[in-house]
ChimeraX commands (.cxc) that place a marker at each C-alpha (Angstrom):
marker #1 position 12.97,196.02,72.00 radius 0.5
marker #1 position 11.80,195.29,68.52 radius 0.5
marker #1 position 11.24,191.88,67.00 radius 0.5
marker #1 position 14.36,192.25,64.85 radius 0.5
marker #1 position 16.50,192.94,67.91 radius 0.5
marker #1 position 15.10,189.92,69.74 radius 0.5
marker #1 position 15.74,187.64,66.73 radius 0.5
marker #1 position 19.27,188.99,66.36 radius 0.5
marker #1 position 20.04,188.37,70.01 radius 0.5
marker #1 position 18.52,184.86,69.81 radius 0.5
marker #1 position 20.59,184.03,66.71 radius 0.5
marker #1 position 23.79,185.22,68.39 radius 0.5
marker #1 position 23.02,183.14,71.45 radius 0.5
marker #1 position 22.33,180.05,69.34 radius 0.5
marker #1 position 25.68,180.32,67.57 radius 0.5
marker #1 position 27.60,179.81,70.79 radius 0.5
marker #1 position 27.85,176.09,71.19 radius 0.5
marker #1 position 30.14,173.19,70.72 radius 0.5
marker #1 position 29.45,171.82,67.25 radius 0.5
marker #1 position 31.54,168.72,67.91 radius 0.5
marker #1 position 29.29,167.69,70.80 radius 0.5
marker #1 position 26.20,168.22,68.68 radius 0.5
marker #1 position 27.42,165.68,66.11 radius 0.5
marker #1 position 28.56,162.93,68.50 radius 0.5
marker #1 position 25.29,161.10,67.87 radius 0.5
marker #1 position 26.18,160.53,64.23 radius 0.5
marker #1 position 29.43,158.90,65.24 radius 0.5
marker #1 position 27.68,156.66,67.73 radius 0.5
marker #1 position 25.12,155.57,65.13 radius 0.5
marker #1 position 27.90,154.88,62.61 radius 0.5
marker #1 position 29.82,152.84,65.20 radius 0.5
marker #1 position 26.75,150.74,65.99 radius 0.5
marker #1 position 26.01,150.14,62.29 radius 0.5
marker #1 position 29.58,149.13,61.48 radius 0.5
marker #1 position 29.68,146.92,64.58 radius 0.5
marker #1 position 26.52,145.12,63.44 radius 0.5
marker #1 position 27.99,144.67,59.96 radius 0.5
marker #1 position 31.18,143.28,61.48 radius 0.5
marker #1 position 29.16,140.73,63.46 radius 0.5
marker #1 position 27.39,139.63,60.28 radius 0.5
marker #1 position 30.73,139.28,58.50 radius 0.5
marker #1 position 32.26,137.26,61.34 radius 0.5
marker #1 position 29.22,134.98,61.46 radius 0.5
marker #1 position 30.05,133.74,57.93 radius 0.5
marker #1 position 33.58,132.68,58.88 radius 0.5
marker #1 position 34.47,129.08,58.20 radius 0.5
marker #1 position 31.08,128.24,56.67 radius 0.5
marker #1 position 32.66,126.08,53.96 radius 0.5
marker #1 position 34.32,123.87,56.56 radius 0.5
marker #1 position 31.06,123.40,58.45 radius 0.5
marker #1 position 29.64,121.64,55.40 radius 0.5
marker #1 position 32.76,119.90,54.15 radius 0.5
marker #1 position 31.03,116.50,54.12 radius 0.5
marker #1 position 28.51,117.88,51.61 radius 0.5
marker #1 position 31.27,119.35,49.45 radius 0.5
marker #1 position 33.17,116.06,49.41 radius 0.5
marker #1 position 30.03,114.11,48.53 radius 0.5
marker #1 position 29.25,116.53,45.69 radius 0.5
marker #1 position 32.82,116.31,44.37 radius 0.5
marker #1 position 32.67,112.51,44.32 radius 0.5
marker #1 position 29.26,112.46,42.63 radius 0.5
marker #1 position 30.26,114.98,39.97 radius 0.5
marker #1 position 33.89,114.07,39.41 radius 0.5
marker #1 position 33.46,113.80,35.63 radius 0.5
marker #1 position 31.72,117.19,35.40 radius 0.5
marker #1 position 34.47,118.92,37.34 radius 0.5
marker #1 position 37.26,117.49,35.15 radius 0.5
marker #1 position 35.59,118.70,31.94 radius 0.5
marker #1 position 35.06,122.21,33.23 radius 0.5
marker #1 position 37.33,124.94,31.96 radius 0.5
marker #1 position 38.03,127.07,28.90 radius 0.5
marker #1 position 36.79,125.72,25.58 radius 0.5
marker #1 position 34.67,122.89,26.96 radius 0.5
marker link #1:1,2 radius 0.2
marker link #1:2,3 radius 0.2
marker link #1:3,4 radius 0.2
marker link #1:4,5 radius 0.2
marker link #1:5,6 radius 0.2
marker link #1:6,7 radius 0.2
marker link #1:7,8 radius 0.2
marker link #1:8,9 radius 0.2
marker link #1:9,10 radius 0.2
marker link #1:10,11 radius 0.2
marker link #1:11,12 radius 0.2
marker link #1:12,13 radius 0.2
marker link #1:13,14 radius 0.2
marker link #1:14,15 radius 0.2
marker link #1:15,16 radius 0.2
marker link #1:16,17 radius 0.2
marker link #1:17,18 radius 0.2
marker link #1:18,19 radius 0.2
marker link #1:19,20 radius 0.2
marker link #1:20,21 radius 0.2
marker link #1:21,22 radius 0.2
marker link #1:22,23 radius 0.2
marker link #1:23,24 radius 0.2
marker link #1:24,25 radius 0.2
marker link #1:25,26 radius 0.2
marker link #1:26,27 radius 0.2
marker link #1:27,28 radius 0.2
marker link #1:28,29 radius 0.2
marker link #1:29,30 radius 0.2
marker link #1:30,31 radius 0.2
marker link #1:31,32 radius 0.2
marker link #1:32,33 radius 0.2
marker link #1:33,34 radius 0.2
marker link #1:34,35 radius 0.2
marker link #1:35,36 radius 0.2
marker link #1:36,37 radius 0.2
marker link #1:37,38 radius 0.2
marker link #1:38,39 radius 0.2
marker link #1:39,40 radius 0.2
marker link #1:40,41 radius 0.2
marker link #1:41,42 radius 0.2
marker link #1:42,43 radius 0.2
marker link #1:43,44 radius 0.2
marker link #1:44,45 radius 0.2
marker link #1:45,46 radius 0.2
marker link #1:46,47 radius 0.2
marker link #1:47,48 radius 0.2
marker link #1:48,49 radius 0.2
marker link #1:49,50 radius 0.2
marker link #1:50,51 radius 0.2
marker link #1:51,52 radius 0.2
marker link #1:52,53 radius 0.2
marker link #1:53,54 radius 0.2
marker link #1:54,55 radius 0.2
marker link #1:55,56 radius 0.2
marker link #1:56,57 radius 0.2
marker link #1:57,58 radius 0.2
marker link #1:58,59 radius 0.2
marker link #1:59,60 radius 0.2
marker link #1:60,61 radius 0.2
marker link #1:61,62 radius 0.2
marker link #1:62,63 radius 0.2
marker link #1:63,64 radius 0.2
marker link #1:64,65 radius 0.2
marker link #1:65,66 radius 0.2
marker link #1:66,67 radius 0.2
marker link #1:67,68 radius 0.2
marker link #1:68,69 radius 0.2
marker link #1:69,70 radius 0.2
marker link #1:70,71 radius 0.2
marker link #1:71,72 radius 0.2
marker link #1:72,73 radius 0.2
view
């Protein structure tokens, strides 16, 4: 057998495979990344209500500033 014959036979053997199974890893990585991003998004839920006492205190202290805000002021 020559080198060309061996390479041809090796290339033909390498072509036989399930491409879908070879790419499952990419899907798993994407699932993990999107899951982590979802956890970060969920962790910011209801943050404004956790600090509502600060928001109310700020609104009382700056009541005049808030009323003057808007277009043309």
